[in-house]
C-alpha positions, 0 to 999 in steps of 0.5 A: 468542306471537310468537316461539318462545324466550319459549315455552321460557322460560315453560315453565321459569318456571311449572314450579314456585313460587319458594322459599328467600325470601318475595316481598313484593308490594304489591296496589294496587287502582284505583277501576275495579277493576284490581289492581297488584302492585308489587315494588320490587327494586334488584339490576338498576338502572334496569330494570323488568319490567312487564306486565298480563294479562286473566283470560281464555283458551281455557277462556272460549271455546265452539265457534264462537269458539275461538281468539278469545283468542289472536287478541286477543293479536294485535289488541292489537299493531295500534295505536289511533287514534294508534298504527299509522296515518298516516291515522285517518279513512281507517283507520276508513272502510276498516275499516267497508267491510271489515266490511260485505263480510266480514259478507256473506261469512260470511252466504253461507258459513254459509247456501249453502256449508254447505248445499252441503257437507252435500249433498256438492257441495263438500268445504270451504265455506271454500275460495275455489275453491268460491265462487259468482260473488257470493262471488268478487266479494266476496272481490275487493273484500275483498282490495282493501280490505285492500290499500288499508288496508295503505297507511295502516297503520304496522306494528309501530309499538308495537315500534318506539317501544319500542325507540327508547326502550330497551324490550325483550322486548315480547311476549305469550302466550295460555294456556288460562287467561291472556293475558299482555302483557310488557315490559322498560323503563328505570326512567325510561321507566315512564310510557312503558309506562303510557301505551302499555299503557293507550292500547291497552286504552282505544283499541283499534280491532281494526285488520287484523281480517280481514287478521290471520286469515291470519297466525293460520291461518299460525301454526296451519299452522306450529305444529300442522298442518305439525308431524308430531306436531301433529295427533295431539297435538291429537287426543289432547287433544280426546279426553282432555278429555270436558266441561271446555273444555280440549278445543279448541286454544288457536289455535282450530279452523280453521272458527272462525278464519274464522267469528267476527265483529267483533261477537262480538269486541267483546263478547268485549273488553267482557267480558274486557278491562275494568279489573275483569278485568285485573292489572298487575304491576311488578317492578324498580328504582322507588319505589312512591309514585312510580309509583302516581300514574302507574298511577292517571292512565293505567290509572285512565281504563279503564272497567269492564265492563258485566257481570262475565265469566261463570264457567266452570261446566262440570266435567270428567266422571268417566272411566269407561273407558280411552281409547286412540289410535293414530297413524302419521307421520313421527315417533319411536315414543313413548307418552303415558299421561295421567290425570285429576287435580286443578286448580291449588293443590288440596291433592293437587297438591303430592304429584302434583308431588313424585311426578312429581319422583321419576320425573324427571331423570337420577337419577329412576326413569324414566331409571334404569329405562327408559333405563339398565337396560332400554335401551328409551327415549331419554328419558322423563318425567313431568308433573303440570302440562302445558306447564309450567303448571297448569290452573285448572279441572281437572288431569292427570298424564302419562307420556311416553317416546320409543323407543330402537332396536328397542323398541316404544311398547307396551314403554314403556307396560308399563314405566311401569305397573311404575314406577307399581306401585312407587309404589303399593305401596312407600313412597318412601325418605325419603332419595330424597324429601329429595334431590328436595326439595332440588333443587326449592328450588334450581330454584325459587330460581333462578326468582326471580333475574330481575325478568322472571321474577318478574314473570311468575310473580306475574301468572300465579298471581294470575290462577290464583287468588292470587299468594301461591302463590309464598310458600305452595307451597314449604312445601307441597311440602317437607311431602309425605311418602312416605305422601302420594305413595303415596296419590295414586298409588293414588287417581288412577291407575286404568285406567279414569281414563287415556288412552293415546296410541301414536305409530308411525313410519309406513313409508317416512318420512325418517330422523329426525336422531339429535340431534333424536330425543334431545331431549325429545318435547314439545321436538321439535315446537317446534324443528321449528317454528322450523327451519320458520320459519328456512328462510324467512328471508333471510341478514340476518334469519337473522343477526340472529335468531341474534345475538338467541338467542346473546345470550339463551343465559345465560338458558335454563333447564338443562332446555331447554339441549339444545333451545336448543343444537341450534337454534343449531347449525342456524341457524349451519349455515343461515347458512354455506350461505346465505353460501356460496351468495352467494359462488358 
């Protein structure tokens, strides 16, 4: 993801299926196997939300190349032989020279440096401070080549072309299961989108293949390593999954980010970024008969992969004993209890989602019990899906809560078990369940209002299995009865099936901003990440970023409004501070 705000919006978009109306999508399949979903809608004149996705994410990786799916998200913005460079010939030559130098560096690292590390002679085989003389010379050569290459690179040309011609929202994101590229364009610029997107699929040159590693490593440092909760949460994720390929982070392990080769990347591209593994989605003001020839002309030139992507075959092992993790750091004390459940669209997934809804919200059981009655939590929530999106090959259900006052994380855990026992032993009253169903329908209807939101949902659900989930899931959710909720509460929530994380505040840590502490725990990390990035902006950049956020204020879902307003407030404070400094 290239910025923070879309990740907040995405979480809301994927939090549940659309409801209250049927989506009519036409499936248009090209001879090369690429599928397009077309939904003409005229509520937003001269507006088309368009995107394409590759059915690939971190779940398709393996140790050694973790993070490569996300890295390709970056690579796809680096251009082709016609976009992104002022000198294609020099561009090709410099990339070839970089590859030769980096190949030799990798050989020395994996053979000599790893051996020195195993013997205890050095503490990090990738630290340039531990380089041998030959490695120092090679690293100097590589940096010189990257600097020469920068002189013929036209950075951000994709964004500039789109912006000149009225495009907006040019972005992409990578999840565990999907990599998605999205945009909004005027209706009369659809052919531009078709050419631009098919060109980078047909002629991507992996420009800045080695220089971009630093950008990704910095993204990891900001998104995980510099956040107080980042590394502990990453460790909890790795502990929770035993065998399913969800245990490594989407950003990848640090050693893998430095190690995967161009040859491995080319194999990955040929396997997962070919037409038979791609889906396009077009929603908005267009006539299908008018855009089909354009789609065929541009995307029809893409080639099928020489082989179909290999299936994900490693299933999660049944857990036979409780797992526990204790962490201390510069964060508010909190607790997570997570259970293994079911993957996307499983028959029990709908009862689990409704169970979470019963627990959530200001009128939900967790808030009433832990926040209002016991007064031990500042916030508490349950989630049948993680980070707003379901898992394709496995599933989980989690309880999260943050302490209030002098309460202890263990008290939150005990209170959760009390609420869980109620669900296991007592049937949910029909009136309480119906109230939740009404809210689910209302929220889902809102997610259908904009072309952009619908486009993302269609593509994501098609990648997960079938786009028709948008139409089918509402009935399955509203059909859930109290007996279904009680049954899943009894089936999946055994002590041996859970993992528990207890987060304590370390002694001597700086006081937590009360407003930040009041935000949901899962949002605090993202907010802190954005505030860190904000500190690096100069005044003009910060003013522009603030204006962009304020322009999107009406699109922020209610559940993220507090986080959004907090970020806007902090940005305004930073702007005022920088202006005052300039006036001195």
